[in-house]
N, CA and C atoms of all chains as a GROMACS GRO file, in nm:
protein
  645
    1MET      N    1  -1.782   6.740   8.238
    1MET     CA    2  -1.722   6.878   8.335
    1MET      C    3  -1.594   6.851   8.321
    2MET      N    4  -1.516   6.746   8.317
    2MET     CA    5  -1.419   6.623   8.354
    2MET      C    6  -1.333   6.737   8.248
    3HIS      N    7  -1.401   6.716   8.119
    3HIS     CA    8  -1.337   6.740   7.963
    3HIS      C    9  -1.304   6.929   7.975
    4PHE      N   10  -1.364   6.982   8.110
    4PHE     CA   11  -1.389   7.109   8.103
    4PHE      C   12  -1.230   7.179   8.171
    5PHE      N   13  -1.255   7.100   8.274
    5PHE     CA   14  -1.143   7.113   8.364
    5PHE      C   15  -1.023   7.097   8.301
    6VAL      N   16  -0.974   6.952   8.236
    6VAL     CA   17  -0.899   6.931   8.152
    6VAL      C   18  -0.842   7.062   8.050
    7LYS      N   19  -0.927   7.066   7.979
    7LYS     CA   20  -0.936   7.177   7.875
    7LYS      C   21  -0.836   7.348   7.971
    8GLU      N   22  -0.899   7.364   8.036
    8GLU     CA   23  -0.854   7.482   8.163
    8GLU      C   24  -0.703   7.467   8.167
    9LYS      N   25  -0.678   7.353   8.244
    9LYS     CA   26  -0.564   7.296   8.251
    9LYS      C   27  -0.470   7.294   8.162
   10MET      N   28  -0.497   7.259   8.054
   10MET     CA   29  -0.405   7.255   7.922
   10MET      C   30  -0.393   7.415   7.875
   11ILE      N   31  -0.478   7.499   7.888
   11ILE     CA   32  -0.452   7.641   7.811
   11ILE      C   33  -0.375   7.711   7.935
   12LYS      N   34  -0.398   7.697   8.022
   12LYS     CA   35  -0.332   7.776   8.161
   12LYS      C   36  -0.154   7.691   8.159
   13PHE      N   37  -0.174   7.594   8.160
   13PHE     CA   38  -0.029   7.528   8.118
   13PHE      C   39   0.035   7.604   7.973
   14ALA      N   40  -0.024   7.606   7.886
   14ALA     CA   41   0.022   7.634   7.748
   14ALA      C   42   0.037   7.771   7.791
   15TYR      N   43  -0.062   7.845   7.878
   15TYR     CA   44   0.019   8.004   7.877
   15TYR      C   45   0.143   8.031   7.921
   16MET      N   46   0.158   7.933   8.062
   16MET     CA   47   0.244   7.959   8.162
   16MET      C   48   0.369   7.917   8.069
   17LYS      N   49   0.394   7.816   8.030
   17LYS     CA   50   0.530   7.803   7.914
   17LYS      C   51   0.553   7.922   7.849
   18ILE      N   52   0.429   7.938   7.767
   18ILE     CA   53   0.460   8.079   7.658
   18ILE      C   54   0.501   8.222   7.735
   19LYS      N   55   0.455   8.274   7.864
   19LYS     CA   56   0.526   8.357   7.953
   19LYS      C   57   0.639   8.310   7.966
   20GLU      N   58   0.682   8.183   8.059
   20GLU     CA   59   0.802   8.133   8.045
   20GLU      C   60   0.900   8.185   7.954
   21LEU      N   61   0.862   8.160   7.839
   21LEU     CA   62   0.969   8.136   7.704
   21LEU      C   63   0.947   8.336   7.694
   22ASN      N   64   0.860   8.388   7.716
   22ASN     CA   65   0.863   8.548   7.671
   22ASN      C   66   1.001   8.561   7.710
   23LYS      N   67   1.015   8.532   7.923
   23LYS     CA   68   1.120   8.598   8.004
   23LYS      C   69   1.250   8.495   7.962
   24SER      N   70   1.262   8.426   7.898
   24SER     CA   71   1.362   8.384   7.907
   24SER      C   72   1.509   8.396   7.834
   25LYS      N   73   1.615   8.390   7.835
   25LYS     CA   74   1.732   8.492   7.819
   25LYS      C   75   1.711   8.479   7.635
   26LEU      N   76   1.676   8.342   7.586
   26LEU     CA   77   1.674   8.345   7.466
   26LEU      C   78   1.554   8.379   7.397
   27PRO      N   79   1.522   8.532   7.332
   27PRO     CA   80   1.364   8.544   7.307
   27PRO      C   81   1.292   8.482   7.169
   28ILE      N   82   1.212   8.467   7.187
   28ILE     CA   83   1.104   8.436   7.066
   28ILE      C   84   1.104   8.582   6.968
   29VAL      N   85   1.139   8.502   6.847
   29VAL     CA   86   1.155   8.586   6.695
   29VAL      C   87   1.098   8.496   6.591
   30ARG      N   88   0.998   8.609   6.560
   30ARG     CA   89   0.894   8.572   6.465
   30ARG      C   90   0.998   8.620   6.305
   31ILE      N   91   0.979   8.494   6.235
   31ILE     CA   92   1.061   8.557   6.127
   31ILE      C   93   1.016   8.601   6.035
   32ASP      N   94   1.032   8.720   5.941
   32ASP     CA   95   0.966   8.818   5.893
   32ASP      C   96   1.046   8.836   5.768
   33ASN      N   97   1.027   8.762   5.671
   33ASN     CA   98   1.107   8.764   5.506
   33ASN      C   99   1.082   8.919   5.446
   34SER      N  100   1.013   8.992   5.490
   34SER     CA  101   0.976   9.155   5.438
   34SER      C  102   1.093   9.217   5.512
   35LEU      N  103   1.173   9.160   5.628
   35LEU     CA  104   1.336   9.252   5.661
   35LEU      C  105   1.438   9.202   5.554
   36GLU      N  106   1.414   9.142   5.475
   36GLU     CA  107   1.558   9.040   5.423
   36GLU      C  108   1.578   9.200   5.370
   37LYS      N  109   1.549   9.256   5.302
   37LYS     CA  110   1.488   9.401   5.229
   37LYS      C  111   1.682   9.466   5.284
   38TYR      N  112   1.634   9.448   5.394
   38TYR     CA  113   1.753   9.528   5.447
   38TYR      C  114   1.873   9.480   5.552
   39LYS      N  115   1.881   9.347   5.494
   39LYS     CA  116   2.005   9.269   5.560
   39LYS      C  117   2.132   9.319   5.449
   40ASN      N  118   2.153   9.366   5.339
   40ASN     CA  119   2.250   9.377   5.283
   40ASN      C  120   2.223   9.507   5.239
   41GLN      N  121   2.174   9.583   5.343
   41GLN     CA  122   2.149   9.715   5.357
   41GLN      C  123   2.241   9.811   5.479
   42ILE      N  124   2.316   9.885   5.442
   42ILE     CA  125   2.394   9.985   5.572
   42ILE      C  126   2.314  10.065   5.640
   43LEU      N  127   2.196   9.980   5.736
   43LEU     CA  128   2.135  10.122   5.806
   43LEU      C  129   2.186  10.208   5.953
   44PHE      N  130   2.291  10.163   5.939
   44PHE     CA  131   2.386  10.284   5.996
   44PHE      C  132   2.534  10.351   5.976
   45LYS      N  133   2.498  10.379   5.876
   45LYS     CA  134   2.656  10.392   5.809
   45LYS      C  135   2.745  10.496   5.863
   46GLY      N  136   2.714  10.601   5.957
   46GLY     CA  137   2.811  10.652   6.034
   46GLY      C  138   2.830  10.619   6.153
   47LYS      N  139   2.787  10.492   6.183
   47LYS     CA  140   2.810  10.428   6.306
   47LYS      C  141   2.952  10.323   6.314
   48LEU      N  142   2.890  10.284   6.184
   48LEU     CA  143   2.952  10.153   6.096
   48LEU      C  144   3.080  10.206   6.104
   49GLU      N  145   3.092  10.335   5.990
   49GLU     CA  146   3.248  10.394   5.981
   49GLU      C  147   3.289  10.413   6.135
   50LYS      N  148   3.262  10.458   6.202
   50LYS     CA  149   3.318  10.528   6.352
   50LYS      C  150   3.369  10.364   6.382
   51ALA      N  151   3.311  10.249   6.424
   51ALA     CA  152   3.362  10.104   6.462
   51ALA      C  153   3.449  10.096   6.379
   52ASN      N  154   3.460  10.135   6.244
   52ASN     CA  155   3.570  10.056   6.155
   52ASN      C  156   3.699  10.143   6.242
   53GLU      N  157   3.670  10.248   6.208
   53GLU     CA  158   3.800  10.360   6.242
   53GLU      C  159   3.857  10.295   6.412
   54MET      N  160   3.740  10.271   6.492
   54MET     CA  161   3.769  10.262   6.618
   54MET      C  162   3.859  10.177   6.595
   55LEU      N  163   3.785  10.029   6.539
   55LEU     CA  164   3.853   9.852   6.616
   55LEU      C  165   3.996   9.869   6.486
   56ARG      N  166   4.011   9.952   6.375
   56ARG     CA  167   4.112   9.978   6.306
   56ARG      C  168   4.270  10.002   6.395
   57THR      N  169   4.227  10.118   6.463
   57THR     CA  170   4.377  10.156   6.590
   57THR      C  171   4.399  10.081   6.689
   58VAL      N  172   4.305  10.034   6.773
   58VAL     CA  173   4.274  10.001   6.896
   58VAL      C  174   4.264   9.807   6.883
   59GLY      N  175   4.215   9.739   6.760
   59GLY     CA  176   4.215   9.632   6.744
   59GLY      C  177   4.123   9.547   6.851
   60LEU      N  178   4.163   9.415   6.882
   60LEU     CA  179   4.068   9.314   6.933
   60LEU      C  180   4.111   9.292   7.094
   61PRO      N  181   4.044   9.243   7.209
   61PRO     CA  182   4.096   9.196   7.332
   61PRO      C  183   4.152   9.091   7.276
   62LYS      N  184   4.265   9.020   7.404
   62LYS     CA  185   4.260   8.884   7.377
   62LYS      C  186   4.100   8.800   7.415
   63SER      N  187   4.072   8.738   7.325
   63SER     CA  188   3.936   8.654   7.368
   63SER      C  189   3.993   8.512   7.431
   64LYS      N  190   3.913   8.492   7.545
   64LYS     CA  191   3.952   8.394   7.655
   64LYS      C  192   3.913   8.220   7.532
   65LYS      N  193   3.780   8.260   7.472
   65LYS     CA  194   3.776   8.135   7.351
   65LYS      C  195   3.862   8.140   7.268
   66HIS      N  196   3.916   8.187   7.236
   66HIS     CA  197   4.010   8.160   7.141
   66HIS      C  198   4.178   8.126   7.205
   67ALA      N  199   4.215   8.148   7.312
   67ALA     CA  200   4.308   8.169   7.377
   67ALA      C  201   4.382   8.019   7.357
   68MET      N  202   1.751   8.774   8.295
   68MET     CA  203   1.759   8.903   8.260
   68MET      C  204   1.567   8.923   8.304
   69LYS      N  205   1.523   8.935   8.414
   69LYS     CA  206   1.356   8.945   8.352
   69LYS      C  207   1.300   9.062   8.365
   70LEU      N  208   1.347   9.123   8.297
   70LEU     CA  209   1.300   9.221   8.199
   70LEU      C  210   1.151   9.219   8.131
   71GLU      N  211   1.086   9.297   8.129
   71GLU     CA  212   1.016   9.301   7.994
   71GLU      C  213   1.022   9.381   7.873
   72ARG      N  214   1.016   9.312   7.736
   72ARG     CA  215   1.091   9.347   7.651
   72ARG      C  216   0.969   9.330   7.529
   73TYR      N  217   0.967   9.399   7.445
   73TYR     CA  218   0.919   9.395   7.309
   73TYR      C  219   0.896   9.279   7.233
   74GLU      N  220   0.795   9.220   7.118
   74GLU     CA  221   0.809   9.123   7.093
   74GLU      C  222   0.911   9.174   6.929
   75LEU      N  223   0.932   9.040   6.872
   75LEU     CA  224   1.097   9.018   6.803
   75LEU      C  225   1.058   9.018   6.692
   76LYS      N  226   1.065   9.049   6.545
   76LYS     CA  227   1.066   8.994   6.406
   76LYS      C  228   1.185   8.989   6.347
   77ALA      N  229   1.248   8.929   6.283
   77ALA     CA  230   1.410   8.926   6.221
   77ALA      C  231   1.365   8.876   6.069
   78GLU      N  232   1.474   8.934   5.997
   78GLU     CA  233   1.493   8.827   5.884
   78GLU      C  234   1.589   8.679   5.913
   79PRO      N  235   1.554   8.606   5.822
   79PRO     CA  236   1.616   8.472   5.822
   79PRO      C  237   1.747   8.448   5.915
   80SER      N  238   1.841   8.526   5.858
   80SER     CA  239   1.951   8.525   5.916
   80SER      C  240   2.028   8.604   6.037
   81LEU      N  241   1.911   8.677   6.147
   81LEU     CA  242   1.900   8.718   6.199
   81LEU      C  243   2.028   8.790   6.284
   82THR      N  244   1.999   8.885   6.144
   82THR     CA  245   2.118   9.011   6.152
   82THR      C  246   2.024   9.164   6.125
   83VAL      N  247   1.907   9.151   6.095
   83VAL     CA  248   1.828   9.234   6.148
   83VAL      C  249   1.685   9.232   6.228
   84PHE      N  250   1.652   9.309   6.329
   84PHE     CA  251   1.566   9.220   6.364
   84PHE      C  252   1.441   9.436   6.379
   85GLU      N  253   1.306   9.386   6.407
   85GLU     CA  254   1.211   9.486   6.447
   85GLU      C  255   1.172   9.450   6.529
   86PHE      N  256   1.110   9.541   6.635
   86PHE     CA  257   1.021   9.555   6.697
   86PHE      C  258   0.910   9.679   6.725
   87VAL      N  259   0.824   9.736   6.766
   87VAL     CA  260   0.741   9.828   6.802
   87VAL      C  261   0.726   9.856   6.926
   88SER      N  262   0.814  10.002   6.978
   88SER     CA  263   0.773  10.055   7.081
   88SER      C  264   0.646  10.133   7.142
   89GLU      N  265   0.580  10.105   7.271
   89GLU     CA  266   0.457  10.163   7.262
   89GLU      C  267   0.476  10.245   7.376
   90GLY      N  268   0.428  10.378   7.388
   90GLY     CA  269   0.423  10.464   7.487
   90GLY      C  270   0.341  10.586   7.490
   91PRO      N  271   0.392  10.721   7.547
   91PRO     CA  272   0.260  10.778   7.534
   91PRO      C  273   0.305  10.924   7.383
   92LYS      N  274   0.440  10.892   7.373
   92LYS     CA  275   0.436  10.931   7.176
   92LYS      C  276   0.338  10.812   7.131
   93GLY      N  277   0.319  10.716   7.127
   93GLY     CA  278   0.262  10.622   7.007
   93GLY      C  279   0.338  10.475   7.016
   94LYS      N  280   0.314  10.469   6.917
   94LYS     CA  281   0.386  10.348   6.834
   94LYS      C  282   0.487  10.345   6.752
   95ILE      N  283   0.681  10.348   6.792
   95ILE     CA  284   0.759  10.400   6.731
   95ILE      C  285   0.832  10.222   6.706
   96THR      N  286   0.827  10.234   6.560
   96THR     CA  287   0.949  10.083   6.499
   96THR      C  288   1.041  10.117   6.524
   97LYS      N  289   1.125  10.026   6.551
   97LYS     CA  290   1.276  10.021   6.584
   97LYS      C  291   1.304   9.888   6.493
   98LEU      N  292   1.447   9.923   6.421
   98LEU     CA  293   1.520   9.854   6.398
   98LEU      C  294   1.666   9.804   6.421
   99VAL      N  295   1.700   9.708   6.441
   99VAL     CA  296   1.824   9.680   6.523
   99VAL      C  297   1.908   9.626   6.380
  100GLN      N  298   2.036   9.649   6.374
  100GLN     CA  299   2.141   9.567   6.307
  100GLN      C  300   2.278   9.512   6.376
  101PHE      N  301   2.260   9.402   6.338
  101PHE     CA  302   2.417   9.378   6.323
  101PHE      C  303   2.521   9.371   6.213
  102GLY      N  304   2.544   9.484   6.222
  102GLY     CA  305   2.670   9.546   6.057
  102GLY      C  306   2.798   9.458   6.076
  103GLU      N  307   2.801   9.408   5.922
  103GLU     CA  308   2.933   9.336   5.938
  103GLU      C  309   3.059   9.446   5.935
  104THR      N  310   3.186   9.413   5.999
  104THR     CA  311   3.246   9.546   5.982
  104THR      C  312   3.322   9.524   5.929
  105ASN      N  313   3.462   9.620   5.854
  105ASN     CA  314   3.620   9.536   5.812
  105ASN      C  315   3.678   9.465   5.875
  106PHE      N  316   3.626   9.358   5.946
  106PHE     CA  317   3.694   9.260   6.042
  106PHE      C  318   3.604   9.104   6.075
  107LYS      N  319   3.653   9.020   6.046
  107LYS     CA  320   3.589   8.924   6.034
  107LYS      C  321   3.558   8.854   6.125
  108ASP      N  322   3.444   8.834   6.158
  108ASP     CA  323   3.280   8.814   6.274
  108ASP      C  324   3.350   8.856   6.388
  109LEU      N  325   3.343   9.008   6.299
  109LEU     CA  326   3.284   9.151   6.426
  109LEU      C  327   3.174   9.228   6.380
  110TYR      N  328   3.071   9.261   6.456
  110TYR     CA  329   2.962   9.295   6.425
  110TYR      C  330   2.922   9.386   6.512
  111ASN      N  331   2.895   9.525   6.435
  111ASN     CA  332   2.839   9.662   6.492
  111ASN      C  333   2.723   9.666   6.477
  112LEU      N  334   2.707   9.628   6.662
  112LEU     CA  335   2.547   9.662   6.700
  112LEU      C  336   2.471   9.826   6.636
  113ALA      N  337   2.417   9.806   6.594
  113ALA     CA  338   2.292   9.952   6.599
  113ALA      C  339   2.173   9.957   6.602
  114PHE      N  340   2.102  10.060   6.650
  114PHE     CA  341   2.024  10.086   6.637
  114PHE      C  342   1.881  10.192   6.599
  115GLY      N  343   1.793  10.199   6.593
  115GLY     CA  344   1.717  10.321   6.558
  115GLY      C  345   1.555  10.350   6.495
  116ASP      N  346   1.502  10.432   6.554
  116ASP     CA  347   1.428  10.424   6.489
  116ASP      C  348   1.378  10.462   6.313
  117LYS      N  349   1.288  10.373   6.309
  117LYS     CA  350   1.237  10.334   6.142
  117LYS      C  351   1.108  10.482   6.138
  118ASP      N  352   1.133  10.581   6.009
  118ASP     CA  353   1.038  10.650   5.984
  118ASP      C  354   0.916  10.546   5.866
  119LEU      N  355   0.813  10.526   5.919
  119LEU     CA  356   0.725  10.515   5.844
  119LEU      C  357   0.716  10.535   5.689
  120ILE      N  358   0.692  10.657   5.684
  120ILE     CA  359   0.694  10.682   5.546
  120ILE      C  360   0.787  10.712   5.476
  121THR      N  361   0.880  10.738   5.506
  121THR     CA  362   0.966  10.812   5.434
  121THR      C  363   1.088  10.618   5.431
  122GLY      N  364   1.090  10.571   5.559
  122GLY     CA  365   1.186  10.409   5.565
  122GLY      C  366   1.296  10.442   5.606
  123GLU      N  367   1.330  10.587   5.627
  123GLU     CA  368   1.436  10.621   5.680
  123GLU      C  369   1.490  10.531   5.837
  124ILE      N  370   1.582  10.552   5.833
  124ILE     CA  371   1.651  10.510   5.992
  124ILE      C  372   1.681  10.621   6.100
  125ASP      N  373   1.693  10.635   6.183
  125ASP     CA  374   1.759  10.793   6.270
  125ASP      C  375   1.817  10.718   6.387
  126ASP      N  376   1.910  10.730   6.439
  126ASP     CA  377   1.974  10.645   6.557
  126ASP      C  378   2.020  10.774   6.650
  127SER      N  379   2.003  10.897   6.584
  127SER     CA  380   1.992  10.979   6.713
  127SER      C  381   1.898  11.079   6.799
  128VAL      N  382   1.792  11.028   6.718
  128VAL     CA  383   1.658  11.060   6.787
  128VAL      C  384   1.605  11.013   6.918
  129ILE      N  385   1.559  11.080   7.009
  129ILE     CA  386   1.576  11.090   7.139
  129ILE      C  387   1.398  11.074   7.095
  130SER      N  388   1.345  10.954   7.147
  130SER     CA  389   1.180  10.904   7.115
  130SER      C  390   1.095  10.924   7.223
  131ASN      N  391   1.189  10.972   7.354
  131ASN     CA  392   1.116  10.990   7.487
  131ASN      C  393   0.974  10.896   7.496
  132ASN      N  394   0.982  10.760   7.470
  132ASN     CA  395   0.901  10.738   7.460
  132ASN      C  396   0.820  10.627   7.638
  133ASP      N  397   0.932  10.703   7.721
  133ASP     CA  398   0.886  10.636   7.842
  133ASP      C  399   0.928  10.481   7.873
  134ASP      N  400   1.012  10.414   7.785
  134ASP     CA  401   1.046  10.257   7.826
  134ASP      C  402   1.185  10.255   7.751
  135SER      N  403   1.281  10.324   7.832
  135SER     CA  404   1.391  10.306   7.737
  135SER      C  405   1.478  10.192   7.824
  136ASP      N  406   1.397  10.142   7.950
  136ASP     CA  407   1.416  10.001   7.977
  136ASP      C  408   1.408   9.859   7.924
  137LYS      N  409   1.305   9.903   7.893
  137LYS     CA  410   1.203   9.821   7.796
  137LYS      C  411   1.300   9.783   7.667
  138VAL      N  412   1.274   9.898   7.579
  138VAL     CA  413   1.362   9.922   7.450
  138VAL      C  414   1.483   9.859   7.479
  139LEU      N  415   1.576   9.921   7.572
  139LEU     CA  416   1.729   9.830   7.584
  139LEU      C  417   1.723   9.683   7.611
  140ALA      N  418   1.632   9.602   7.690
  140ALA     CA  419   1.602   9.523   7.754
  140ALA      C  420   1.593   9.462   7.625
  141THR      N  421   1.544   9.465   7.489
  141THR     CA  422   1.487   9.409   7.387
  141THR      C  423   1.586   9.410   7.296
  142VAL      N  424   1.697   9.542   7.310
  142VAL     CA  425   1.822   9.534   7.202
  142VAL      C  426   1.901   9.387   7.254
  143VAL      N  427   1.911   9.357   7.406
  143VAL     CA  428   1.986   9.298   7.489
  143VAL      C  429   1.938   9.155   7.414
  144ALA      N  430   1.809   9.123   7.407
  144ALA     CA  431   1.749   8.999   7.383
  144ALA      C  432   1.831   8.974   7.234
  145THR      N  433   1.841   9.077   7.120
  145THR     CA  434   1.868   9.094   6.975
  145THR      C  435   2.028   9.003   6.997
  146VAL      N  436   2.078   9.046   7.112
  146VAL     CA  437   2.236   9.016   7.147
  146VAL      C  438   2.238   8.860   7.117
  147TYR      N  439   2.135   8.795   7.227
  147TYR     CA  440   2.140   8.680   7.246
  147TYR      C  441   2.100   8.591   7.153
  148ALA      N  442   1.980   8.629   7.106
  148ALA     CA  443   1.964   8.578   6.928
  148ALA      C  444   2.048   8.566   6.848
  149PHE      N  445   2.095   8.669   6.823
  149PHE     CA  446   2.195   8.633   6.723
  149PHE      C  447   2.288   8.631   6.755
  150THR      N  448   2.390   8.593   6.890
  150THR     CA  449   2.464   8.494   6.931
  150THR      C  450   2.476   8.396   6.932
  151ASP      N  451   2.316   8.343   6.920
  151ASP     CA  452   2.323   8.191   6.942
  151ASP      C  453   2.278   8.136   6.813
  152LYS      N  454   2.235   8.231   6.736
  152LYS     CA  455   2.294   8.167   6.573
  152LYS      C  456   2.436   8.180   6.486
  153HIS      N  457   2.488   8.275   6.552
  153HIS     CA  458   2.662   8.319   6.518
  153HIS      C  459   2.688   8.315   6.620
  154SER      N  460   2.748   8.192   6.686
  154SER     CA  461   2.868   8.172   6.822
  154SER      C  462   2.975   8.216   6.820
  155ASP      N  463   3.051   8.218   6.718
  155ASP     CA  464   3.183   8.256   6.757
  155ASP      C  465   3.182   8.410   6.736
  156VAL      N  466   3.054   8.500   6.689
  156VAL     CA  467   3.158   8.646   6.616
  156VAL      C  468   3.169   8.720   6.718
  157TRP      N  469   3.211   8.806   6.743
  157TRP     CA  470   3.234   8.932   6.812
  157TRP      C  471   3.111   9.084   6.839
  158VAL      N  472   3.020   9.147   6.920
  158VAL     CA  473   2.958   9.252   6.880
  158VAL      C  474   2.969   9.380   6.971
  159TYR      N  475   3.026   9.442   6.893
  159TYR     CA  476   3.074   9.612   6.917
  159TYR      C  477   2.956   9.667   6.947
  160ALA      N  478   2.991   9.776   7.023
  160ALA     CA  479   2.821   9.836   7.032
  160ALA      C  480   2.902  10.014   7.112
  161THR      N  481   2.825  10.122   7.076
  161THR     CA  482   2.853  10.243   7.157
  161THR      C  483   2.759  10.346   7.120
  162GLY      N  484   2.735  10.426   7.218
  162GLY     CA  485   2.619  10.508   7.210
  162GLY      C  486   2.603  10.645   7.114
  163SER      N  487   2.498  10.687   7.041
  163SER     CA  488   2.544  10.776   6.923
  163SER      C  489   2.586  10.902   6.997
  164THR      N  490   2.553  10.880   7.153
  164THR     CA  491   2.606  11.019   7.203
  164THR      C  492   2.695  10.996   7.369
  165ARG      N  493   2.751  11.055   7.402
  165ARG     CA  494   2.870  11.014   7.585
  165ARG      C  495   2.742  10.942   7.649
  166SER      N  496   2.591  11.042   7.658
  166SER     CA  497   2.529  10.970   7.792
  166SER      C  498   2.469  10.852   7.688
  167ARG      N  499   2.470  10.832   7.591
  167ARG     CA  500   2.389  10.658   7.587
  167ARG      C  501   2.485  10.608   7.591
  168THR      N  502   2.613  10.643   7.564
  168THR     CA  503   2.684  10.512   7.604
  168THR      C  504   2.745  10.470   7.764
  169ARG      N  505   2.676  10.607   7.811
  169ARG     CA  506   2.640  10.603   7.996
  169ARG      C  507   2.497  10.520   8.043
  170LEU      N  508   2.446  10.531   7.917
  170LEU     CA  509   2.315  10.442   7.979
  170LEU      C  510   2.336  10.334   7.944
  171TYR      N  511   2.344  10.300   7.853
  171TYR     CA  512   2.447  10.167   7.802
  171TYR      C  513   2.544  10.075   7.936
  172ARG      N  514   2.635  10.162   7.967
  172ARG     CA  515   2.742  10.108   8.061
  172ARG      C  516   2.610  10.047   8.219
  173MET      N  517   2.507  10.171   8.225
  173MET     CA  518   2.486  10.141   8.364
  173MET      C  519   2.383   9.980   8.339
  174GLY      N  520   2.337  10.001   8.219
  174GLY     CA  521   2.228   9.888   8.215
  174GLY      C  522   2.348   9.759   8.224
  175LEU      N  523   2.472   9.730   8.132
  175LEU     CA  524   2.557   9.635   8.161
  175LEU      C  525   2.582   9.606   8.310
  176THR      N  526   2.593   9.702   8.354
  176THR     CA  527   2.614   9.747   8.524
  176THR      C  528   2.514   9.642   8.630
  177LYS      N  529   2.412   9.685   8.546
  177LYS     CA  530   2.280   9.662   8.651
  177LYS      C  531   2.273   9.499   8.615
  178TYR      N  532   2.347   9.439   8.505
  178TYR     CA  533   2.264   9.316   8.498
  178TYR      C  534   2.414   9.201   8.487
  179LEU      N  535   2.550   9.319   8.521
  179LEU     CA  536   2.635   9.236   8.495
  179LEU      C  537   2.674   9.078   8.522
  180THR      N  538   2.632   9.028   8.650
  180THR     CA  539   2.663   8.877   8.661
  180THR      C  540   2.551   8.780   8.559
  181GLU      N  541   2.436   8.850   8.512
  181GLU     CA  542   2.372   8.768   8.410
  181GLU      C  543   2.454   8.723   8.294
  182ILE      N  544   2.458   8.860   8.275
  182ILE     CA  545   2.552   8.864   8.139
  182ILE      C  546   2.683   8.805   8.121
  183LEU      N  547   2.768   8.827   8.225
  183LEU     CA  548   2.873   8.734   8.264
  183LEU      C  549   2.896   8.540   8.246
  184GLU      N  550   2.730   8.499   8.315
  184GLU     CA  551   2.737   8.363   8.266
  184GLU      C  552   2.722   8.325   8.112
  185GLU      N  553   2.704   8.432   8.047
  185GLU     CA  554   2.688   8.398   7.869
  185GLU      C  555   2.808   8.410   7.829
  186PHE      N  556   2.875   8.589   7.861
  186PHE     CA  557   2.934   8.666   7.741
  186PHE      C  558   3.060   8.694   7.816
  187ASP      N  559   3.162   8.711   7.729
  187ASP     CA  560   3.338   8.783   7.777
  187ASP      C  561   3.210   8.934   7.749
  188LEU      N  562   3.296   9.006   7.826
  188LEU     CA  563   3.239   9.136   7.787
  188LEU      C  564   3.387   9.223   7.854
  189PHE      N  565   3.398   9.333   7.748
  189PHE     CA  566   3.497   9.394   7.739
  189PHE      C  567   3.469   9.571   7.717
  190GLY      N  568   3.542   9.679   7.776
  190GLY     CA  569   3.527   9.783   7.799
  190GLY      C  570   3.661   9.860   7.698
  191GLN      N  571   3.592   9.986   7.637
  191GLN     CA  572   3.782  10.027   7.551
  191GLN      C  573   3.730  10.144   7.625
  192LYS      N  574   3.883  10.184   7.690
  192LYS     CA  575   3.909  10.338   7.764
  192LYS      C  576   4.038  10.306   7.728
  193LYS      N  577   4.057  10.438   7.671
  193LYS     CA  578   4.206  10.555   7.638
  193LYS      C  579   4.270  10.441   7.572
  194GLY      N  580   4.150  10.406   7.442
  194GLY     CA  581   4.206  10.382   7.298
  194GLY      C  582   4.270  10.208   7.352
  195GLU      N  583   4.194  10.152   7.490
  195GLU     CA  584   4.261   9.985   7.494
  195GLU      C  585   4.124   9.912   7.530
  196TRP      N  586   4.148   9.810   7.534
  196TRP     CA  587   4.047   9.688   7.605
  196TRP      C  588   4.058   9.624   7.679
  197GLU      N  589   3.997   9.619   7.825
  197GLU     CA  590   3.996   9.563   7.913
  197GLU      C  591   3.899   9.514   7.981
  198VAL      N  592   3.901   9.420   8.047
  198VAL     CA  593   3.758   9.314   8.103
  198VAL      C  594   3.653   9.463   8.179
  199PHE      N  595   3.552   9.379   8.088
  199PHE     CA  596   3.443   9.503   8.181
  199PHE      C  597   3.465   9.524   8.311
  200LYS      N  598   3.465   9.665   8.408
  200LYS     CA  599   3.450   9.638   8.525
  200LYS      C  600   3.349   9.774   8.577
  201LYS      N  601   3.303   9.727   8.670
  201LYS     CA  602   3.173   9.831   8.701
  201LYS      C  603   3.264   9.958   8.769
  202GLY      N  604   3.187  10.089   8.729
  202GLY     CA  605   3.228  10.211   8.799
  202GLY      C  606   3.300  10.245   8.672
  203VAL      N  607   3.347  10.209   8.609
  203VAL     CA  608   3.447  10.275   8.532
  203VAL      C  609   3.353  10.302   8.338
  204GLU      N  610   3.435  10.449   8.355
  204GLU     CA  611   3.338  10.496   8.199
  204GLU      C  612   3.394  10.446   8.104
  205TYR      N  613   3.335  10.395   7.996
  205TYR     CA  614   3.363  10.326   7.852
  205TYR      C  615   3.348  10.386   7.752
  206ASP      N  616   3.442  10.415   7.658
  206ASP     CA  617   3.369  10.455   7.505
  206ASP      C  618   3.302  10.372   7.411
  207ALA      N  619   3.323  10.240   7.434
  207ALA     CA  620   3.252  10.117   7.386
  207ALA      C  621   3.282  10.003   7.445
  208PHE      N  622   3.220   9.930   7.386
  208PHE     CA  623   3.159   9.780   7.450
  208PHE      C  624   3.221   9.680   7.365
  209LEU      N  625   3.239   9.531   7.394
  209LEU     CA  626   3.272   9.426   7.281
  209LEU      C  627   3.218   9.343   7.387
  210CYS      N  628   3.097   9.227   7.289
  210CYS     CA  629   3.142   9.080   7.407
  210CYS      C  630   3.132   8.983   7.289
  211GLN      N  631   3.127   8.903   7.366
  211GLN     CA  632   3.133   8.725   7.258
  211GLN      C  633   3.077   8.612   7.338
  212ARG      N  634   3.025   8.566   7.281
  212ARG     CA  635   2.916   8.433   7.379
  212ARG      C  636   3.048   8.375   7.413
  213LYS      N  637   3.017   8.306   7.513
  213LYS     CA  638   3.138   8.178   7.584
  213LYS      C  639   3.084   8.104   7.525
  214ASN      N  640   3.189   7.976   7.552
  214ASN     CA  641   3.199   7.889   7.518
  214ASN      C  642   3.078   7.792   7.604
  215ASP      N  643   3.036   7.635   7.564
  215ASP     CA  644   2.904   7.626   7.640
  215ASP      C  645   2.993   7.552   7.746
   0.00000   0.00000   0.00000
């Protein structure tokens, strides 16, 4: 009987932990190697071109990090 | 940000993510990419729907799957994951339409306090960057993870 309660508590604890982790700012990310095929592809070409053009003319703001 | 979000998958370098949106229109696979720009350490954030038959990605489609908050929260979560692995980078984002950019601005405004705890955030207006302010219409956004 005692064993059952300990086990139930442990499951509850693990469940709570998973729930907390799911809600934390840093998400749980499952690594899927099948997605590597996209790594060197430009998936959003039009958007990237627009971004490059905009950044070429506007540049970057001053970063506090590198100030 | 205590919003519900979808489970994420990514390739090992965390530059491409995938998740599945679920709603009245069924399951829609979405891809998020942090694409390298012509500028060092500056990545363009883009996401769109993946056509499971052709494998093509469409960033202009309006899914109408009644889960836009959850989708946006999931995309924001990818920014946390990406900048956690690549800490010094800048991330640039804009919507594919004005109304989408506005939607992103509203999302950023809503959670600004939490975002500013971890990121420097800028908005682009009339060809210039400024520190992101509430109530200002921006054409694009840039963020960078703060130092610990």
